[in-house]
C-alpha positions as CSV (number, residue, x, y, z in Angstrom):
1,X,86.1,110.3,165.4
2,X,88.7,107.6,166.7
3,X,86.5,105.2,169.1
4,X,88.1,105.0,172.7
5,X,88.5,101.2,174.3
6,X,89.5,99.8,177.5
7,X,93.0,98.7,178.0
8,X,91.3,95.1,178.7
9,X,89.7,95.3,175.5
10,X,92.5,95.6,173.6
11,X,94.3,93.1,175.0
12,X,91.3,91.1,174.3
13,X,91.6,92.1,170.6
14,X,95.7,91.7,170.3
15,X,95.2,88.0,170.2
16,X,93.2,88.5,167.0
17,X,95.4,90.4,165.0
18,X,98.7,88.7,164.3
19,X,95.7,85.6,163.1
20,X,95.1,84.8,159.3
21,X,91.8,86.7,157.9
22,X,90.0,83.6,157.4
23,X,90.3,82.8,161.1
24,X,89.3,86.3,162.1
25,X,86.4,85.9,159.7
26,X,85.3,82.9,162.0
27,X,85.5,85.0,165.6
28,X,83.2,87.1,163.6
29,X,80.3,84.0,163.0
30,X,81.8,83.7,167.0
31,X,80.3,86.9,167.6
32,X,77.7,86.8,165.6
33,X,76.4,84.0,167.3
34,X,77.5,85.8,170.8
35,X,75.0,88.5,169.6
36,X,72.6,86.3,169.0
37,X,72.1,84.1,171.6
38,X,75.2,84.5,173.9
39,X,78.4,83.3,174.9
40,X,79.0,79.1,173.9
41,X,81.3,77.6,176.0
42,X,81.4,74.5,173.4
43,X,82.5,76.8,170.4
44,X,84.6,77.9,172.3
45,X,86.1,75.1,173.4
46,X,86.4,73.3,170.1
47,X,87.8,76.6,168.6
48,X,90.2,76.8,170.8
49,X,91.5,72.6,170.2
50,X,92.1,74.1,166.6
51,X,94.2,77.5,167.7
52,X,95.8,75.0,170.2
53,X,95.2,78.1,173.0
54,X,92.9,78.0,176.6
55,X,88.9,78.6,175.7
56,X,89.4,81.2,177.7
57,X,91.3,83.3,175.7
58,X,89.0,83.0,172.4
59,X,86.2,83.9,174.7
60,X,88.2,87.1,175.6
61,X,88.1,87.2,172.4
62,X,85.2,86.8,171.0
63,X,83.7,89.0,173.9
64,X,86.4,92.0,173.0
65,X,84.7,91.7,169.2
66,X,81.7,91.8,170.4
67,X,82.3,95.0,172.0
68,X,84.8,96.5,169.4
69,X,80.8,96.7,167.6
70,X,78.7,97.4,169.7
71,X,80.6,100.7,170.9
72,X,81.1,101.5,167.7
73,X,77.4,101.0,166.6
74,X,76.6,103.2,170.0
75,X,78.8,106.1,169.8
76,X,77.5,105.9,165.9
77,X,80.4,105.8,164.0
78,X,81.1,106.4,160.2
79,X,82.9,103.6,158.0
80,X,85.7,106.0,158.4
81,X,85.4,106.6,161.3
82,X,85.3,103.1,162.0
83,X,88.4,101.9,160.1
84,X,90.4,104.5,161.5
85,X,89.4,103.3,164.9
86,X,90.0,99.6,163.2
87,X,93.6,100.7,162.2
88,X,94.7,102.4,165.5
89,X,94.0,99.1,167.6
90,X,97.3,97.9,165.3
91,X,94.7,95.4,162.7
92,X,96.3,95.6,158.5
93,X,94.3,96.4,155.8
94,X,93.3,93.1,155.1
95,X,92.0,92.6,158.4
96,X,90.0,95.6,158.1
97,X,88.6,94.9,155.1
98,X,86.9,92.1,157.3
99,X,85.6,94.1,160.1
100,X,84.4,96.7,158.3
101,X,82.3,93.9,156.6
102,X,80.5,92.2,159.9
103,X,80.1,96.2,160.7
104,X,78.3,96.7,157.9
105,X,75.6,93.9,158.1
106,X,75.0,94.1,162.2
107,X,75.2,97.9,162.7
108,X,71.6,98.6,161.9
109,X,70.6,95.1,164.0
110,X,72.6,96.1,166.7
111,X,71.1,99.8,167.0
112,X,67.6,98.1,167.1
113,X,68.8,96.3,170.1
114,X,70.7,99.2,171.4
115,X,67.8,101.7,171.3
116,X,65.2,99.0,172.8
117,X,67.0,98.6,175.7
118,X,68.0,102.0,176.5
119,X,66.0,104.4,179.2
120,X,64.7,106.8,177.8
121,X,63.7,109.4,180.5
122,X,61.1,111.8,179.8
123,X,62.1,116.0,180.9
124,X,59.6,118.4,182.0
125,X,59.2,121.8,179.2
126,X,56.2,123.4,179.8
127,X,53.2,123.8,182.2
128,X,49.7,125.3,181.0
129,X,46.9,124.9,183.2
130,X,42.6,126.2,183.1
131,X,40.7,126.6,186.0
132,X,37.2,125.9,185.3
133,X,34.0,125.9,187.1
134,X,31.5,124.4,186.2
135,X,28.3,125.9,188.3
136,X,24.9,124.1,187.6
137,X,23.3,121.6,185.5
138,X,20.4,120.7,184.7
139,X,19.9,117.9,187.9
140,X,22.0,120.3,190.1
141,X,21.0,124.0,190.1
142,X,23.0,125.4,192.3
143,X,26.6,122.5,192.3
144,X,29.4,125.0,191.9
145,X,32.7,121.7,190.6
146,X,35.8,123.6,190.8
147,X,38.4,121.5,188.1
148,X,41.9,122.6,186.8
149,X,42.9,121.3,183.8
150,X,46.3,121.1,182.9
151,X,48.6,120.5,179.8
152,X,51.7,118.4,181.1
153,X,55.3,119.2,178.5
154,X,57.4,116.5,178.4
155,X,61.0,116.7,176.2
156,X,62.6,112.6,175.9
157,X,65.7,112.8,174.1
158,X,66.7,109.0,172.7
159,X,70.3,108.4,173.9
160,X,71.3,106.3,170.5
161,X,70.1,109.0,168.0
162,X,70.3,112.1,170.0
163,X,67.0,113.0,168.6
164,X,64.4,114.5,171.1
165,X,60.5,113.8,170.5
166,X,58.1,116.3,172.5
167,X,55.2,114.7,174.8
168,X,51.8,116.1,175.4
169,X,49.9,114.9,178.4
170,X,46.5,116.7,179.3
171,X,45.6,115.8,183.2
172,X,42.5,116.9,184.6
173,X,41.4,117.6,188.8
174,X,40.1,119.1,191.4
175,X,42.0,121.6,193.5
176,X,41.8,119.6,196.9
177,X,42.9,116.8,195.4
178,X,45.6,119.0,193.3
179,X,46.5,120.0,197.0
180,X,46.8,116.4,198.1
181,X,49.9,115.8,195.3
182,X,51.4,119.1,195.7
183,X,52.0,117.8,199.6
184,X,53.5,114.3,198.5
185,X,55.5,115.9,195.5
186,X,57.2,118.4,198.8
187,X,58.2,115.5,200.9
188,X,59.6,113.8,198.3
189,X,61.6,116.6,197.5
190,X,62.2,117.3,201.3
191,X,63.6,113.7,201.7
192,X,65.2,113.3,198.2
193,X,67.6,116.2,200.7
194,X,68.0,113.9,203.5
195,X,71.2,112.6,204.6
196,X,69.8,109.0,204.0
197,X,69.2,109.4,200.1
198,X,72.1,111.0,200.0
199,X,74.2,108.4,201.1
200,X,71.7,106.0,198.9
201,X,72.6,108.3,195.4
202,X,76.7,108.2,196.7
203,X,76.1,104.3,196.2
204,X,74.2,104.6,193.0
205,X,77.3,106.7,191.1
């Protein structure tokens, strides 16, 4: 696949297209510093003075380069797809080789960082339950203790890799507590369908 970037990101990268290879290599170092430590205005000021441009232009180019690598890792681009994406943006073959070395060198590190930042919420898959009754014990001859044991199966799909992990959660409760849990969940479901909740949900879309 060919990576599709937003127009402003393409504009930020356009400054690097006409720069010599050694300058692009310096920007790869700035992008690496950005990934490890965040933006560094002092370095951008120094680079701006050397190239006789505004510091904002340097900062935008660095952020555009970081965005290119991060989005490539997010979409798990192969080296061939990454090369085609770079050439499509207007970079030369020499530029592409430099950017490919940068991508290959930092791909694993960025992917691991993205996997830690990704929120992978579990989803319901199945529920098995069993009703158990303890009718007596040595100390209490006439005790009746009903219990419900549930095996809740959840699937978690990792957004970065697409792999699905299955988790089994064993729960045990008595009928009274289960009835209370059911009531609370039904009330929450009813509240989620209210106009107030719908307005809040729309504000986050």
